[in-house]
C-alpha positions as CSV (number, residue, x, y, z in Angstrom):
1,X,0.5,9.9,21.3
2,X,4.0,8.5,20.8
3,X,5.1,6.2,17.7
4,X,7.9,4.0,17.0
5,X,8.4,2.2,13.6
6,X,8.9,-1.4,13.7
7,X,11.8,-0.9,11.3
8,X,13.6,-4.3,12.0
9,X,10.4,-6.5,11.6
10,X,9.7,-4.6,8.4
11,X,12.8,-5.0,6.5
12,X,12.6,-8.6,7.6
13,X,9.1,-8.9,6.1
14,X,10.3,-7.2,2.9
15,X,13.2,-9.4,2.6
16,X,11.8,-12.4,3.0
17,X,8.2,-12.4,3.3
18,X,7.6,-10.1,0.4
19,X,10.6,-11.9,-1.3
20,X,12.2,-8.4,-2.1
21,X,15.6,-9.6,-1.3
22,X,15.8,-12.1,-4.1
23,X,14.3,-9.6,-6.5
24,X,17.1,-7.0,-5.8
25,X,19.7,-9.8,-6.0
26,X,18.3,-11.0,-9.6
27,X,18.2,-7.4,-10.7
28,X,14.4,-7.2,-11.2
29,X,14.4,-3.8,-9.6
30,X,17.4,-2.2,-11.4
31,X,20.1,-0.6,-9.2
32,X,17.7,-0.2,-6.4
33,X,19.7,-2.0,-3.4
34,X,18.3,-3.0,0.3
35,X,20.3,-0.2,1.9
36,X,18.1,2.2,-0.2
37,X,15.0,0.8,0.6
38,X,16.2,0.6,4.7
39,X,17.0,4.2,4.4
40,X,13.8,5.0,2.6
41,X,11.9,3.2,5.7
42,X,14.1,4.7,8.2
43,X,13.0,8.4,7.1
44,X,9.8,7.3,7.0
45,X,9.7,6.1,10.4
46,X,11.3,9.4,11.8
47,X,8.3,11.6,9.8
48,X,5.7,9.3,11.4
49,X,7.0,9.5,14.8
50,X,8.2,13.4,14.8
51,X,5.7,14.7,12.3
52,X,2.6,12.6,12.2
53,X,2.3,11.1,16.0
54,X,1.9,14.3,17.3
55,X,-1.1,15.1,15.3
56,X,-3.2,12.2,16.5
57,X,-4.4,13.5,20.0
58,X,-5.4,16.9,18.8
59,X,-7.2,15.5,15.6
60,X,-9.1,13.4,17.6
61,X,-9.8,16.0,20.6
62,X,-10.4,19.0,18.2
63,X,-11.7,17.4,14.7
64,X,-12.0,18.9,11.4
65,X,-14.8,21.7,11.2
66,X,-17.0,22.9,8.6
67,X,-18.7,26.6,8.4
68,X,-20.6,28.2,5.6
69,X,-19.5,24.9,3.3
70,X,-15.7,25.5,4.1
71,X,-14.0,22.5,5.8
72,X,-10.9,23.3,8.0
73,X,-8.5,20.6,9.7
74,X,-7.2,20.4,13.0
75,X,-4.4,22.6,14.3
76,X,-0.9,21.5,12.6
77,X,-2.5,19.2,9.8
78,X,-1.7,21.4,7.1
79,X,2.0,22.0,8.1
80,X,2.4,18.2,8.4
81,X,0.8,17.6,5.2
82,X,2.7,20.3,3.6
83,X,6.1,18.4,5.1
84,X,5.0,15.0,3.9
85,X,4.2,16.4,0.6
86,X,7.6,18.3,0.3
87,X,9.4,15.0,1.3
88,X,8.1,13.3,-1.8
89,X,6.2,10.5,0.3
90,X,3.1,10.9,-2.0
91,X,4.6,9.8,-5.4
92,X,6.6,7.0,-3.9
93,X,5.6,4.2,-5.9
94,X,4.1,6.6,-8.5
95,X,5.4,6.3,-11.9
96,X,8.8,8.4,-12.6
97,X,7.2,9.8,-16.0
98,X,4.9,11.9,-13.8
99,X,7.2,12.7,-11.0
100,X,6.8,9.9,-8.8
101,X,10.1,7.9,-7.6
102,X,9.0,4.4,-9.0
103,X,9.6,2.0,-6.0
104,X,7.9,-1.0,-5.4
105,X,4.3,-0.9,-4.2
106,X,5.6,-3.4,-1.2
107,X,7.9,-0.3,-0.1
108,X,5.0,2.2,-0.3
109,X,2.6,-0.4,1.8
110,X,5.2,-0.4,4.6
111,X,5.2,3.1,4.6
112,X,1.6,3.5,4.5
113,X,1.6,1.4,7.4
114,X,3.7,3.8,9.4
115,X,1.6,6.6,8.2
116,X,-1.8,4.9,9.6
117,X,0.1,3.5,12.7
118,X,1.4,7.0,13.8
119,X,-2.2,9.1,12.7
120,X,-4.6,7.1,11.2
121,X,-7.0,10.3,10.4
122,X,-3.8,11.6,8.6
123,X,-2.8,8.6,6.5
124,X,-6.2,7.6,5.3
125,X,-6.0,10.9,3.2
126,X,-3.1,10.1,1.1
127,X,-4.1,6.5,0.6
128,X,-7.4,8.0,-1.2
129,X,-4.8,10.1,-3.6
130,X,-2.6,7.2,-4.4
131,X,-5.9,5.0,-5.4
132,X,-6.8,7.9,-7.7
133,X,-3.4,8.0,-9.2
134,X,-3.5,4.4,-9.9
135,X,-6.8,4.6,-11.4
136,X,-6.3,7.5,-13.4
137,X,-2.8,6.1,-14.7
138,X,-4.3,2.9,-15.5
139,X,-7.8,4.0,-17.4
140,X,-7.4,7.7,-17.7
141,X,-7.2,9.6,-21.4
142,X,-3.9,11.0,-22.2
143,X,-5.7,14.4,-22.1
144,X,-6.7,13.6,-18.4
145,X,-3.4,12.6,-17.3
146,X,-1.6,15.6,-18.6
147,X,-4.0,17.6,-16.9
148,X,-4.3,16.0,-13.2
149,X,-1.6,13.3,-13.0
150,X,1.6,15.1,-12.2
151,X,-0.4,17.4,-9.4
152,X,-2.0,14.4,-7.8
153,X,1.9,12.4,-7.9
154,X,3.4,15.4,-6.4
155,X,0.6,15.9,-3.7
156,X,0.0,19.4,-4.7
157,X,-3.5,18.3,-5.3
158,X,-5.5,15.4,-3.2
159,X,-7.8,12.7,-4.5
160,X,-10.8,11.0,-3.2
161,X,-13.2,8.4,-4.3
162,X,-17.1,8.7,-3.8
163,X,-18.9,5.5,-3.6
164,X,-21.1,5.2,-0.7
165,X,-24.8,6.5,-0.9
166,X,-27.3,7.0,2.0
167,X,-29.7,4.5,0.6
168,X,-27.3,2.0,-0.8
169,X,-24.6,1.3,2.2
170,X,-22.4,-1.5,1.1
171,X,-24.4,-2.5,-1.7
172,X,-22.5,-0.5,-4.7
173,X,-25.0,-2.0,-7.3
174,X,-27.8,0.1,-6.0
175,X,-26.2,3.6,-6.2
176,X,-28.4,6.5,-7.8
177,X,-25.9,8.9,-8.7
178,X,-26.6,9.9,-12.3
179,X,-24.0,11.3,-15.2
180,X,-25.7,12.7,-18.0
181,X,-23.5,12.9,-21.0
182,X,-23.3,16.8,-22.4
183,X,-22.9,18.3,-25.9
184,X,-19.4,19.0,-25.3
185,X,-18.1,15.7,-24.5
186,X,-18.2,16.1,-20.6
187,X,-20.9,14.6,-18.2
188,X,-23.1,16.1,-15.6
189,X,-23.1,14.8,-12.3
190,X,-26.0,14.7,-9.8
191,X,-26.1,13.2,-6.5
192,X,-25.2,12.5,-2.9
193,X,-22.2,10.6,-1.3
194,X,-21.7,9.7,2.1
195,X,-18.5,8.7,4.1
196,X,-16.2,10.4,1.6
197,X,-12.9,10.4,3.2
198,X,-11.1,13.9,2.6
199,X,-14.0,15.1,0.7
200,X,-13.5,18.5,1.5
201,X,-10.6,20.3,3.5
202,X,-7.9,23.1,3.3
203,X,-4.9,21.0,2.6
204,X,-4.8,21.6,-0.8
205,X,-5.8,24.2,-3.7
206,X,-7.7,21.8,-5.7
207,X,-9.2,18.6,-4.8
208,X,-9.9,15.5,-7.7
209,X,-12.9,13.4,-6.8
210,X,-13.4,10.1,-8.5
211,X,-16.9,9.8,-8.5
212,X,-18.8,6.3,-9.2
213,X,-22.3,6.8,-11.2
214,X,-24.7,5.5,-13.5
215,X,-25.6,6.9,-17.3
216,X,-29.4,6.8,-18.4
217,X,-28.7,3.8,-20.3
218,X,-26.7,1.6,-18.1
219,X,-27.7,-1.7,-17.1
220,X,-29.1,-2.3,-13.5
221,X,-26.3,-3.7,-10.9
222,X,-22.7,-3.2,-10.8
223,X,-22.1,-3.7,-14.4
224,X,-23.9,-0.4,-15.1
225,X,-21.5,1.8,-13.0
226,X,-18.7,4.1,-14.6
227,X,-16.1,6.2,-13.0
228,X,-15.8,9.8,-13.4
229,X,-13.4,12.5,-12.6
230,X,-14.9,15.6,-11.1
231,X,-12.5,18.3,-9.9
232,X,-13.1,20.8,-7.0
233,X,-12.0,23.3,-9.5
234,X,-12.2,23.3,-13.4
235,X,-8.9,24.3,-14.9
236,X,-7.9,27.4,-16.7
237,X,-6.0,27.1,-20.1
238,X,-2.8,27.1,-18.1
239,X,-3.8,24.0,-16.1
240,X,-4.5,26.2,-12.8
241,X,-7.6,25.9,-11.0
242,X,-10.1,28.2,-12.2
243,X,-14.0,28.4,-11.8
244,X,-15.4,26.4,-8.7
245,X,-17.4,23.4,-9.9
246,X,-20.6,22.4,-8.5
247,X,-20.0,19.7,-5.7
248,X,-19.6,20.7,-2.0
249,X,-19.4,19.3,1.3
250,X,-22.7,19.3,3.0
251,X,-21.6,18.1,6.6
252,X,-18.9,16.0,8.2
253,X,-19.3,12.7,9.5
254,X,-17.8,11.8,12.9
255,X,-16.0,8.6,13.1
256,X,-14.7,7.2,16.0
257,X,-11.0,7.7,16.3
258,X,-10.3,9.6,13.3
259,X,-12.2,12.8,14.2
260,X,-9.2,14.7,12.4
261,X,-10.1,13.0,9.4
262,X,-12.6,15.6,7.1
263,X,-15.0,12.5,6.2
264,X,-17.8,14.4,4.1
265,X,-21.4,14.1,3.2
266,X,-20.8,15.4,-0.5
267,X,-23.5,16.9,-2.8
268,X,-23.1,17.0,-6.5
269,X,-25.3,19.2,-8.9
270,X,-27.9,20.8,-6.7
271,X,-27.3,24.2,-8.0
272,X,-25.9,23.3,-11.6
273,X,-24.7,19.8,-12.2
274,X,-20.6,20.0,-12.3
275,X,-18.7,19.0,-15.4
276,X,-17.0,15.8,-15.2
277,X,-14.6,13.7,-17.3
């Protein structure tokens, strides 16, 4: 597959459709200039065309695979992710205090369009990590931010969102995954989720799962749903990945056109309910 980013159209849309040019002229974005933004988009277009687009055909033909619970991405996926991460693209719009670049979300949106346009099976993974960053930064405790946020921002670790369940489908309020309070202040999660984008893979040495679950005393429907952070590996005292948590991929879903994406059925707590936060 070949890909060429429509940079003139994107620059025009950002300047006038998204009113970025007036914001820059009024000094609302500090010392950021349109030249800076155009340079970012040009480099993103190069990355999309030269690194990600060649993955698309291989990803769809070979796909992700699972054996004995270990998920391996298609050939070239790990090398491409490392290049993308080392380029700082994961933290483009993330807070500077956690290692991000703090650029406007509209600029990140244009780059995200390029990642998905070049290779959607790749682009949907980082998109989940970016959502995890925003959720943790907005609602996480200071302790959780210190433990997880910087490595999510840099892309050293990836994030997920666990929503859909076999019996619920798109009816979020019908989910049954349970969260039980533990004496140490953490929670124990039990249940199953389906269609989990990048639920398991070999791209990073830890995966931080954000899981929708229900406490025993929660009201029915969507009002009773809480969000929990469940790391694939619990952390050692120095912040490095330690013991394996009880969350695993049961199988890989096969979604038309994005076989390169490790879209997983995930199981929580079938051996010993995993600690969550």
